[in-house]
N, C-alpha and C positions, 0 to 999 in steps of 0.2 A: 563957094564949094558951090556946086550943083549936082544931088542925085537925080540919077534916069532912073524913073521907077515904074512897074505897070500895078493896074488895079486889080489884076491877077494875084500878082506879088504881094500886095498887101493885103489881099484876104490869107494868102500861106503864110504869113506873117503875122495870124490875130487883128491887125493893125485897120481894117476896113472902116470900123465903125469908129476910129480917132478921126479917122483920112475926114471922110464924109462930115463926121462933127464939127471939129477946128480949123481943117484947109477947104472942104469945098462947102459948107456951109447951106446945103443942098437938101430937103424935104421932101421933095417929090421923085417918090420910089420912080416912077418912069423913067425920070432924065438919071436916075442912080444904075436903074436896067440898061441904061443903054451905053453910059461910060463902060460899065463890065460888060455888054456884048463887043463895043469897040476893042477893049484891053488896048490903047495906046500906052505907049510910054509916056511918062510925062517928067516933066522938071521940078524937082522939091529943094524948095530951100530949105539950108541949114538948118534956120530957125523950126520952118515946120516940122521936119524930120525929128528935131528932139523934141516937140510937140507931140506929136503923136508917138512916140516912141520906139521910132525906128530903127534908133541908136541902142536899144537894148536887146533887142530881139536877132534872134537865127532863124531859118526857116529847116520846119519842122515837119513831119508826119506825124509824127506823135501826138496830134493833139489832145489825148486823154491826160501826159503826162504837162502839156501847156497849163490846161483850167486845173491841175493838182498846185502846181506852181502859184498860179493867179489866185487859187481859194488861201496856199498859205500865206503867201503876202496878205490878204484882204484879213485875216485871221492875224497877222501880226498889226497890222493900224489900224480896224475897228474893235479889237476886244477892250472889253472895258471889266476893269475887275469890279463890284456890286457887291456890298454885302444883300445877302438873302438869309432869316432865321438865322440870324445873328451869324452866318458863315457866310465870308470872305470867298466871292466865286468868282470865275471871268468868263464873262458872256459876250454872247456880241447880237445886235439885235437881229431878230431872224428874218424882217422883212425887207433889211438894207441886205443880208445874204444871200436870200432867193431873186433880188435882184442883181446883184453882183452876175449870180453862177449864170440868172437868164442873158444878163448883156454879152457874159461869153459865149454861148449857146448862139446869138445871131450877128456876132460876129464871120458867121459866112452865109450870106444870103442865099435863097434859092435860087433867084438867074446865077448864080458863080458856076459856071460851067468848067467844073473840078475832072481833074482825069483821074486815071481807074484807084490808086493809091490814094489821093485826097478825097473820093468819095467815101470810101471804105473807113478815112478816119474821120469823117464827120459823120458818118452812120456809127461808130463807134464812140465817138464825141457825144449824140444825142441821146443814148443808149445810156452811157456815163451821167448824162447829168439828169435824163427822167428818171434813174436810178438813185440818186444820191438825192433829188427834191422829195420824193418819197419817204426817205428816210428822214431827210431834214422837217417833215411835216409828225413824223412820230416819234421825234424827240419829247423828252422832257421841257414844258414852255415856263417861263420864269415871266409872268405878267405884271409889270412894273408902271406906277405911273409918276412921270416926270413932269413937273410944270404943267401940272393940268392935261397932262396928253398921257396916252396906254400906248405900253409898248408894249411886245413879248420880245422876249432873249430867251435864246437856246446855248446850251456851256459851249465853247471854244472847242474844248478838249473832245465833246461826244463828233464836235465837224472834224476833228483833224486826224480822231482814231479812223472815221469813216474814209479818208481820201489815203492813208497812209496804203502804200505797196505789201 
């Protein structure tokens, strides 16, 4: 099966960073900018579509909702039960959570020329992620040392409460 898709379609499905990382394997911002400006329809193999996640995403303008869904998935996958002060708590590594949140935000490069609807959605997404980052930075932190490395954790439930509508 051959899939025909343009770079702008990949951005609108929140898949641009995965496409760059796994298919293009380009790190030069100027080349990436030119690819986005040209916005030529490319043939994507079924395997590449699977790897970047195209088969599980639909196009939506509600980027905040998509971000919340991804954060919920991250919480399900990366949370762990750790005993703190003789109490089992469900925690997530704060640095990992922030990295994943910023990764989602950067799926929409500055050189992407969005239509008015997507421009508004991207602005809303940036506002949401900035607010959530501020909230996460104010959570109670649980510093732990694991195998001689220091990590900072936050409660997964606190994150979950702040992404619910």
